[in-house]
Structures are given as C-alpha cells and as structure tokens.
N, C-alpha and C positions, 0 to 999 in steps of 0.2 A: 504494500500500500504506500501511497505518497501523500505527503501533507499538502493540503490545498494552498497554504500560504507560501510553500517553498517550491512548488512545481514538481514536475516529474523527476525522479531520481534515476540512478544508473540502472536499477533493476527493471525500470519501465521499458528499457530498450532491448532486453533479452528476448522477450517473446517474438520479436520480429525475425529472429533467426529461424523460426518455423517456415519462413519463405524458402529455405533451402531443403525442405523435406522432399521436394520433387527430385532434386539431384541425388539426395540420399537414397530415395526409393529406387532410382535407376541403378545405383551402385549395388543395392541389395538384390535386385532382380537380374543383374548381369547385363543390363542394357547399355552400360558405359564401357568403352574400351579402357584397358589398363585400370581396373577397379582399385588396385592398391594405390596407384598414383593419384587417382581421383579421391580416394579416401583421405590420403595425406593432404591433398589440396583443400578438401573440405574442413579437415581438422585445423589446418594452418589458418584458413580464413576465419573460422569461428574463434580461434585463440586470439588473433590480432584484432578482430572486431571487438571482443570483450576488453582487450587491453586498451584500445582507443577510447571506448566509452567510459570505462572505469577511471582511466587516468584523467579524462576530461572533467570528471566530477570529483576528483581528489584535490582538496585545497592546496596540497603541497606540490602537486604535479601539473595542475591544469594550466598554469602560466609558464611552465617550462617548455623546452623543446621536445620532450618525450612524446606528447600526443601527436605532434607533427611527424616525428620519425616513424612512430607506429602506423600512422595513417599512410605514409609513403610506402611502407612494406605491404600494408593491406591493399593499396592500389595496385602494386605490382602483382600480388597474388590474384586479385580479381581479374585483371586483364589476362593473366596466364590461364586460369581455369576456364574463363569464358571463351577465349579463343581456342583452347585445347579441346573442350568438350561440347560447346555450343548448347542450343536448346534451353532447358531450364536453368542452365548455369549462368545465363545472362541476367537472371533475377538477382544475382549478387551485386549488380551495379546499383540498384536502388538501396540495397543495404549499405554499400560503400558510401553512397550519398548521405544516407541517414547518419552514419557514423561521422561524416564530415561536418554535419550540422551541429554536432555536440562540441567540436573543437573551438575554444574561445579565440584562439589566434587567427581563425579564418573568418570571424564575424565581419559583416559589412561588405565592402566592395570586393575584397579578396574572395570571400565565399561565393558571391554572385558570379565572378569570373570563373572560379573553379567549377561551379555547378554547370554553367553554360558549356564549358569545355568538356566536362565529364559526360554530360547528357548527350552532347553532340557526338562524342566519340563512341559512347555506348550504343546509340541509335544507329550510327553508320556501321559499326562492326556487327551488330545483330543482323542488319539487312544484308551485309556482305557475306556473313558466315552462313546464314540459313536461307537467304533469298526470300524473305517474307517482309514486304514493306509495312504491313499493318503491325507486325510484331516489332519492327524497327521503331515505329513511332511510339508504340506503347512503352517500350524499354526506355527510350529517350525521355519521354514525358514523365514517366514514373520516377526516373532517376533525378530529374530536376525538382519535381514536386516534393519528394520525400525529404531531400536535404533542406529545401527552402522552408517547408512547414516546420521541420524540427528546429531549425535555427530561430525562426520567428517565435515559436512557442517558448523556447528557452530564454530568448531575449526579453520577451514580455514578462515572464516570471522574475527575471533578474531585475527588471525595472520596478516591478511591484515590491520586491524586497528592498530595493534602494529607497523607494517612497516610504515604506513602513519604517525603515531605519531613520530616515529624515524626520518623519512625524514624531517618532519617539524622542529623537534628539531635540526637536523643537519643544516638545512637552517638558523634557528635563530642563531645558534652558529657561522656559517660562517659569517653572517652579523655582529655579535657582535665582532668577531675577526678582521674583516676588519675595523670596526669603531675604535677599539683600536689601530690597526696598523697605521691608518691615524692620529689619535690623537697623538700617540707617535712620528711619523715622523714629524708632523707639529710643535710639541713642540720643538724638537731638531733642526729643520731647522730654525724656526723663532727666537728662543731664541738666537742662535748663530749669525744669520745674523743681527738682530736688535741691538745686543750688539756691533758688529763691526761697524755698521752704526753710532751708537751714539758716539762711541769712536773716529771714524774718523771725524765726524762732529765737535766734540770738538777740535780735532787737527786743522781742518780748521779754526775755530774761533780763536784759539791761534796764528796760523801761519800767517793769512791773514794780520795783520798790519805790520809785519816785514819781511815776506818772502812769496811773492805772488806765486812764482813758486812752492814752497813746498806745499802751501795751495791748489794750483790747482792740484798737484799730488794726494793729499789726496782726493780731490773732485772726481777725475777720478777713484780712488779706490772705492769710494762710489757708483759711477755709475756701475762699474764692479760687485761689490758685489750685488747690486740690481738686475742686469740682471741675474746673476748666481742664485740668490734666486728664481726668477721667473721660471727659467728652472727647478730647483730642486723641486719646489712646484708642477709644472705640472707632473713631474716624480713621485712624492709621491702620487698624486691623481690617476694616472694610475697604481700605484703599481710596477713600474719597476725601482725605484731608488736604486742604489747600490753605497755606498760611496767608496772612495779610500783613503788609508792611506797616500800615498804621497801627494795627493791633500790637505787633511786635515792638514798635517804637514806644508805645504806651507801657508795655510790660517792661521794656528795658529801663525806662525812667524809674519805674517803681522798684525794680530789682537793684538798680544802682544806688538809689536813695536809701533803701533799706540796708545796703552794705556800707553806707557811709561814703559813697563815691559821688561826687557832684556831676550830674549829667548835663551835657549841652547838646541839644538836638536841633539841627537845622535841616529844612527840607525846601527845595526850590525846583520849579519846573512844572511842566504839564502833568496831568494825572497819568499813572502807569497802568498797563494792562494787568489783569489778575494774575497771569502766569509770571510776569516780571516781578510784580509785588510779592508773590509767594516765594520766589527764589531769593529775593533780597531779604525777605522776612527770615528765611532760614539763616542767612549770613548774620543778620543782626542778633538772632537768638544765640548762635554759636559763639560769635565774637564777644557778646556781653557776658555770656556764661563763663567763658575763659577769663575775662577781666575780673568778674566777681570772685571766681574760685582761686585764681592763681596770681593775680598781678600785684596785689598790695597797693593799688593805685588810689589816688585821692580825687582824680578828675578823669572823665571820659567824654570824648566828643564824638558825636555821630552826625555825619554830614551826608545828605542825599541831594545830588544835583542832576537834573535831567534836562536834556535839550531835545531837538527834533530827532536826533539819530541814536544817541546813547545816554545811558543813565549810569552815574558813578556813586558808589557808596563807600565812605571811608569811616572806619572806627579807630580812634586813636586814644590811648590812655597814657598816663605818666607813671606806670607801674615800676616799682623798684624791688618787687618781690623776687622769689627764686626763679620765676620765669621771665622776669623783666630784664635779665642780664644774659649770662652765657647760655642758659637753657631756653632762651626765648623761642627758638624754633620748635621746641617740643609742643608748644601750644597747638600748632597746626597739625600735629601727627598723633595727638592723644586720642584714646578711646576707640570706639568701633569705627566711626567714620571721620568725625571732626572736620577741620578745615580741608583736609585732604579729600574727603568725600565730597565736600561742597565744591572744591576745585573741579572735580570731574563732572559734577552736575552742571555747573556754569559753562564748562567747555562744551558740553553736549548742546547747550542752547546758544552757542556762539559767543560766550563771554569769557572773562578771565577773573582769576582771584589770586592775589598775592598777599603774603603775610610775612612779618619779620620785625626785628627791632627798629624803633623809630629814633634814629640818631644815637645819642649817648644814653638815653633812658627811654623807657616806655615801649609800647608795642603798637603796630599799625596793621590793620586789615583793610585791604582795598579791593573792591569788586566792581567790575564793569560789565554791562550787558547792553545789547541792542534794544532799543525801545520796542516793545511788543514781542520780545523773545519768549519762546515757549519751553518749559522744562520738558526734557525727554525722559519719560518714566522707564524706558527700556535701556537706558545707558548702562553699559556693562561696567561693573565695579569688581575689582578683585578683593577678596577677603583680606582684612587687615587685623 
C-alpha cells in the first residue's frame, strides 16, 4: 500500500513486470529460440528494472549517478532482447520507459527528449523486426505514454509534498512570530508598569508619616496603574493592543514625578497616525522605564517634533547612576526585548532608533520615523 500524501512508492512499480509474462510463457512453452539465453535476458532485465526503480526512491541514491548507470544497462538489455527475440519482447520498451520516468535526473526536458527518442526507436524497430505497422505504432505510443505519465504523477506528488512542507513551515513561523510578539509586548508592559508601581509604593512609604493625603493619592495611582496593566495584558494576549503616544507621555510624566525626576515634555507638529503614535509610545515607555529604574537622574526631557515627512522623538536624562556612565549601553540591551527590540520594530517601519551616553553624563534615546509609518507585526526578531 502507498500513503496518499506521499504518492506511489517503489513497490507500486513491481506489478508492471507482469507485462513480461508473454515472453516468459514463450520460454516455458519452447516457442523462443535459445531459451536459456532468453531466460538470462529476462532475469537481467527484471534485476536492473528493480535496481533502477528502487535506487530512484532511495534518498541516499536517487540524486547520485547510480540510477542513470543502471538505466543505461537496462536500455542496452532491452534493445538486445527485443531485437534478438522480437514479438512480445518489444513490450519491455514501455517498461524501460516507465523505469525512466522514476529517475529524478531525467525530469523535465531531458526526459521528454529521451522518451521521444526511445519511443521512436522502439516503434521503428518493432515495425522493422516483425513487419507489422499497427504493432509498431502501439509499441511507440505505449513507450512514450508510460514514461511521461509516470514522471508526471511522481512530479505532482513531489510538488504536493513540497507544498505541505511549506505550509507546515509557515505555520511554525507564524507560531514563533506570535510567541515573540507576546514576549516583546509582555516585557514592555510589565517592565514599565512594575517600575511605576515600585516607585509609587516608595512614595507612599515616604509620604505616609507626614502627608497622608498625598500618600493616599499615590496609592490611588497604584490602583489605577494596576487596573490599566490588567487591561493592557488582556489586549496583548489577544493581539489587539495599540499604544498611544499621548497616553504614554501622560504616564511618563506621572512615573517621572513619582520617582523624583523632573519631567519636561515638548510636542510640536501635525497630528500623527495611530501606527506612528503607537510605535513612538513604545519608545517613550521603554526609555522612561530605563530612566526611572537605572539612571539616578534628576531631570528628563522628552521632545517630539514632526514635520511633513518625518517625526523625531528624543528622550534625554542627566543620569549619573550605574548606567549613566560606563555601562550606559546596557540600557538598550537589557531584558527580553528592550531598546534592541524597538530598534528592529522601527527599522521594519522605515525608521531608526539610536541610544547611548549623552556627552559626559546622562543618556539619550533618539527615534525617527516617516510620518504615517506602519508597524510591521511580522518582523522577525531573534530571541535575546
């Protein structure tokens, strides 16, 4: 039996050897001259026919020269026994053609030329040997048709297998990209949210002994941030989350103030598209989170400037903390995606992102995008 999704196998071509029963019957009945020689010829043909077919289906041999060499020997045997004994022995030409159709190296134009030559020679020799024009046409036509049908069927199943493999690879790729999307979004969401919660919790602890109302206001902010985080995580799981630049700027002010960092936010230019705003919102979120968590800064400036063609976002702090000096570059490589992941996302939308120390102190993140740029959700990211 053969598997429908894999096409016919090597055993499917063995029953066709029954076409040689007429020649075998003539040997048994003594109707063939030199029966021992005829028997050896029949045995040699069957042996090399099986060798050609089986090597053509063997993954280790089908792309080697062995099938072609075996086919060449089989061709010589076929011509020898057909010309030597005539009659039913010309039926071995269609079998030779069928074996030719299984050889991968002959697929395409080579096979067509070979089958035309073989069928023409078989038809001519059959008519010349036995003097029967109708038999000559039948042998020639059968020789061409058997090889061409065999090659077509096998090529069709090979194509089906390639399509199935491609479909499975696309499915695996889609799952991997969705996993990376979720990992990236979860990192950006939780990294920022937890940083804000920690900073505001510290503010509550500091303010509670001397200013209960201010402490309660900070506690209410923690509750609001937590509720918003739950909503954003649900949206990230479903794949429908889109950030907003204005929302992220408001959150950035709140997070910076709670951390004791003075925020300066400037925005100029025409309104941005939702996709561009979402991308820049991610940059604001990541940049401010790094500033709050690592910089030790007292001041942070966020500047958004858009013109007719491009929009530029710059986040600059005066941090002198452990990441504000020699290890400043680590801010962009930290965590699951961080600024490195954002660099890839902006590049997919035709933009750029650069980060690094700002002069002698502080840290700067600068993003630039075409106006109306769209985030590409299927951008390939390598795990970090």
